[in-house]
N, C-alpha and C positions, 0 to 999 in steps of 0.2 A: 408860547414857546412853539417853535417849528417842529413838526414831526421828525425831521431829520436830526434834531438835537437830542431826541429822547433816548436813543440807544447809548449815547455817550454818558448821559446822566444816570441812566439805569444801571450802568456798569460800576458806578461809584460804590464803594464799600458801604456807605451810609444808606443806600437805597436798594442794594441788590437782594436783600432778604425780604423786602416788602411784598405783599400780595399785589397782583396786577391791578385790582380795583382800587386799592389804597394808593398805589403809585400814581395811577391815572388821576385820582381826585386831588392828590397833592400837587401834581404838575399843572393842573387845569388853570390855576391862577398864578403860576410861577412864570418867570421869564429869564432867558439867558441874554446878557448884555455885555458888550465890550466898552470899557471905560479908558480914557486917556490917562497918561501918567500924571501924578501929583494932583489928583482930584479927591476932594474930601467926600467921603461916603456917609459917615455918621459922626455924631458928636456926643461925647459923654454927657450924661444927664438927660438925653432924649429918650423917649419911649422906644422899646424894641419892636419895630413894626415888621422887620424882615429877618430871616435867617440868611446869611451869606455863605456861599460855597465858592472857594477860589478854584477855578477850572484851569486858568492860564494866568501867568504873570506873578505878581507879588503885591501883598498889601501890608502896610505898616500899621501896627496898633500902638497908639501912644496916649499919654495922659498929661494933663497940666494942673498945676496947683501953685499958688503963691508966686506967680510970675515965672515958674519953672516948667519946662517941658521935658519928658523922658520917653524914649522908645521902650515899649513894654514887650513887644514880640513882633515877629515877622511871619505872616501867613503865606505859605507856599502851596502849590497844587499837590495833592488835592486835599483840601481841608476846609472845615467850617470855621467861622469865627462869630462870637457873640451868641453862642448856642445857649449858655446858661441863662442869659437875660431873656431870651425868647421863651424858654421853658417856664421860667418863673413870672413871665409877663411883667418884667421889671425894666428899669432904665439901663442904658448902656453905661458901664463903668469905664470904658475906654473909647477914644475916637479912632477913626480909621481913614486912611488915604492910600490910594494906589501909588506904588513905587515906580512901576512900569505900566505900559499898556496891558490891561488885564481883562480877562473874561470871567465874569461872575454870574453865578446862579442866585437869583433872589426869590425866596419862598416866603409868602406871607406868614407871619408868626402864628396867627390863629389856625391856619391850616396845619402847621407843624404840630401844634398842641392837640388838635383833633386826631391827627394821624398817630400820635404817640398813645393816645387813649384807645384807639381802635385797632391797632396793628401790632401784634406781638413781635414780629420780626423787626419792625422799625424801632420798637422800644428797646430791644436788645442791642441794635446797632447804635442807638443814642447813648446807651449806657457805656458801650465800648469807646465811643468817641469822647465822652466826658471823662472816662477813666484815663484815656491817653492824654487828654489835655491836663488833667490834674497831675499826673506823674511828670509831665513835661515841666510844669510850673515848679514842682518840688525840686527837680534836678537843677533848674536855673537858680532857684533860691539857695540850694546847697552850694553851688559854685560861687555865688555872691558872698555867702557868709563864711565859707571855709577856705577861700583862696585869696591871695593877694592880686592886685591888678595885673602884675606881670604873669602870674600863673594862669589867670583867666585868659589873657591874650594868647599865651603859649598854647593852651589847650584848644582855644578856638581856631588858631592857625593850623594845628594838627588835624582838626576836624575838616577844615576847608581843604587841606591838602588831600585828605582821603576822599572827599566828595567831588573835588573839582580839579585836582592836580594832574599834571602830565607826568611823563616818565622821569623828568628831571626835577620833580618836586616843585614846579612852578605853577602858580594859579593866580587868578584875578580875584580880588576881594569882591564879595557879592554886593556890598553896599559902600557908599562913600564913607570916609573915615569919621565924619561927624556922627552919622547914624550908627556906625559900629561902636564908637565910644559910648553913645547913649545906651545902646543895647547892653553893653558890658558894665554900665553904671559908672562910667568915667567921664571926665571932661576931655575935650580934644587935646588939651595940653598934656594931661596925664597919659593919654593914649600914645602921644608922640614920644614921651619919655620912656614908656614901656617898650615901644619898638626899638628905641636906642639901647635899652638894657638888653634886649634879645640879640643884638648884633653879634656878640661873641659866641652865641649858640647857633650860628649859621642862618640867621634870618636876614635876608636881603630884601629891601623894599625900594621900589621905584614907582612912585605914584600909587596906582591901585594894583600894580603887579608885585607879587611876593614870590620869593624863591627860598626854599628851605634846603640848605646845603649840608646840614649835619642834624639829621632827624633824631639820631640816638641821643645826642647832647641835649636837644630840645625836650625829648621825652623824659630824660633824667630830671630836668628842671621842672617840667610841667606835672609829672606824676599822674598821668591819665588814670581815671577811675571809672570803671564800667557803670557803677551805680550813679554816676553823674553824667558821663559823656556818651553813653550808649543811647542813641536816639530811638531805636526800634522798640524797646521794652519799657 
């Protein structure tokens, strides 16, 4: 890793509490690399050799079984993925590929485990990271179990409007519709039907562009729940 990259990495929440010697030892064998879009990074069932940190771009985590493939999560900056497998010295349970041109930090798994044992600040940061990941999974699972497909889509659109929308309530979907459908546990056909169902609630769709013209009506249908939809806690 180039010395000029170190301050950017040091400022990440995962590393900011580490002692200087521990951070230097962890970074000695690590490297920051930019990958093109649609590049396979890891495959489920392989040994966890590296911890990945998304610095820029987006990474799709997905899984396959019995001829089916599903998107499990999307990793955005700044976050780790496959942390649990690294800590347990286990195999990856998911595969990963870049969605866009992405800058990733790769840290050898053995170095991560050694730093966890020897640095209390890093251990506490790891606990916080894992706790956040766990709570995120619980919220996604609650949404899948407790909501219809239409309700899931409605709440996701409200979130995207909050995160990405302009003053007119217009925004661009962050992923293609096939990926969005998989992320929500739907088929592309079911997603299309759900979009049609939401038209009377002010949802206008033109390709990847979405505009919400009646947010109150959509919220009445969606019934947002902070215990599911709040990302920060």
